[in-house]
C-alpha positions in Angstrom: -1.7 -122.4 -26.9 0.3 -124.3 -29.6 3.3 -126.2 -28.4 6.6 -124.5 -29.1 10.0 -126.3 -29.6 10.7 -125.9 -25.9 7.6 -127.9 -24.9 8.9 -131.1 -26.5 11.2 -133.5 -24.6 13.0 -136.7 -25.7 10.7 -139.5 -24.7 7.4 -137.7 -25.3 5.0 -140.1 -26.9 2.0 -139.0 -28.9 -0.8 -141.6 -29.4 -2.4 -140.6 -32.7 -5.5 -142.7 -32.8 -6.6 -145.4 -35.2 -7.6 -145.7 -38.8 -9.5 -148.6 -40.5 -8.5 -149.2 -44.1 -11.1 -150.3 -46.7 -10.9 -152.1 -50.0 -12.2 -149.1 -51.8 -9.6 -146.8 -50.3 -6.7 -149.1 -51.2 -7.9 -149.3 -54.8 -8.6 -145.6 -55.1 -5.2 -144.6 -53.8 -3.5 -147.2 -56.0 -5.3 -146.0 -59.2 -4.1 -142.4 -58.5 -0.6 -142.9 -57.1 0.7 -146.5 -57.1 -1.0 -148.6 -59.9 0.7 -151.9 -59.1 -1.4 -155.1 -59.6 -1.1 -156.0 -55.8 -2.8 -152.7 -55.0 -5.5 -152.7 -57.6 -7.3 -155.9 -58.4 -5.6 -158.8 -56.7 -7.3 -161.7 -54.8 -4.8 -160.9 -51.9 -5.1 -157.1 -52.1 -2.6 -155.1 -50.0 -2.3 -151.4 -49.5 0.5 -149.4 -51.0 3.2 -148.5 -48.5 2.8 -144.9 -49.7 -0.9 -145.1 -48.8 -0.1 -146.4 -45.3 2.5 -143.6 -44.9 0.0 -141.0 -46.0 -2.6 -142.3 -43.5 0.0 -142.1 -40.7 0.8 -138.5 -41.8 -2.9 -137.6 -41.6 -3.1 -138.9 -38.0 0.2 -137.2 -37.1 -0.9 -133.8 -38.5 -4.2 -134.0 -36.6 -2.6 -135.2 -33.4 0.6 -133.2 -33.2 1.2 -130.6 -36.0 -2.1 -128.8 -35.8 -1.4 -128.2 -32.1 2.2 -127.1 -32.5 4.3 -124.2 -33.8 5.2 -126.4 -36.8 7.0 -125.1 -39.8 8.3 -127.6 -42.4 10.0 -131.0 -42.3 13.6 -131.2 -43.3 13.2 -134.8 -44.2 12.9 -138.5 -43.5 15.8 -140.6 -42.4 14.2 -144.0 -42.6 10.9 -145.5 -43.8 10.1 -149.2 -43.5 7.0 -151.2 -44.4 7.2 -154.2 -42.2 3.9 -156.1 -42.8 1.3 -156.0 -45.5 -1.9 -154.0 -44.8 -5.1 -155.5 -46.0 -8.7 -154.3 -46.2 -10.4 -154.2 -42.8 -7.1 -153.8 -40.9 -7.2 -151.2 -38.1 -3.9 -149.4 -37.7 -3.0 -147.3 -34.6 -0.4 -144.6 -34.8 2.2 -143.4 -32.4 5.0 -140.9 -32.6 7.9 -140.6 -30.1 10.4 -137.7 -29.8 13.9 -139.3 -30.0 16.0 -136.2 -30.5 16.1 -132.4 -30.2 18.5 -130.0 -31.9 19.0 -126.4 -32.7 18.3 -125.4 -36.3 21.5 -124.2 -37.9 19.7 -122.3 -40.6 16.7 -121.0 -38.6 17.6 -119.7 -35.1 13.9 -119.1 -34.4 13.3 -122.9 -34.7 14.5 -126.2 -33.3 14.4 -129.6 -34.9 12.5 -132.6 -33.5 13.7 -136.0 -34.5 10.8 -138.5 -34.1 10.1 -142.2 -34.6 6.6 -143.0 -36.0 4.9 -146.3 -35.9 1.7 -147.8 -37.3 0.7 -150.9 -35.4 -1.9 -153.5 -36.4 -4.6 -155.0 -34.1 -2.0 -157.4 -32.6 0.3 -154.5 -31.7 2.8 -155.5 -34.4 4.4 -152.7 -36.4 3.4 -152.5 -40.0 5.3 -149.3 -40.7 8.1 -147.4 -39.1 9.5 -144.0 -40.0 12.2 -141.7 -38.5 11.5 -138.2 -39.5 12.3 -134.6 -38.6 10.1 -131.5 -37.9 11.0 -127.9 -37.6 9.2 -126.2 -34.7 9.3 -122.5 -33.9 10.8 -121.5 -30.6 8.9 -119.2 -28.2 9.5 -115.5 -28.8 11.7 -113.8 -26.2 9.7 -111.6 -23.9 10.0 -108.0 -24.9 10.8 -105.0 -22.6 
């Protein structure tokens, strides 16, 4: 059964798994979405921050959203890229619930505030994001 809004608590931590980034993926993403020289053909190639964020989103969707009564996201409060990501790096994702609130526009939903992190092999954060997710509430039991 998918998790409803009521099943989340402040402090819940979701370990999202790991992703290894390759030279080919960095260049392919950059050609399509962020064609800066540092992401394309540089001797010290680094991944686009948008690429890193997209990889985090994939792990978050698979680890949390596909198992929840998720609706949409009302937005992102903060996004920081803290360290460069290079070919061969293995990043591990984690999301923590840091706030819960009623939705003012959707009484059938609540809003989760979460902090996401991508950590490198030395457990150093390479990306941090604070974001929101709209989750459906359980339906009230009928007569």
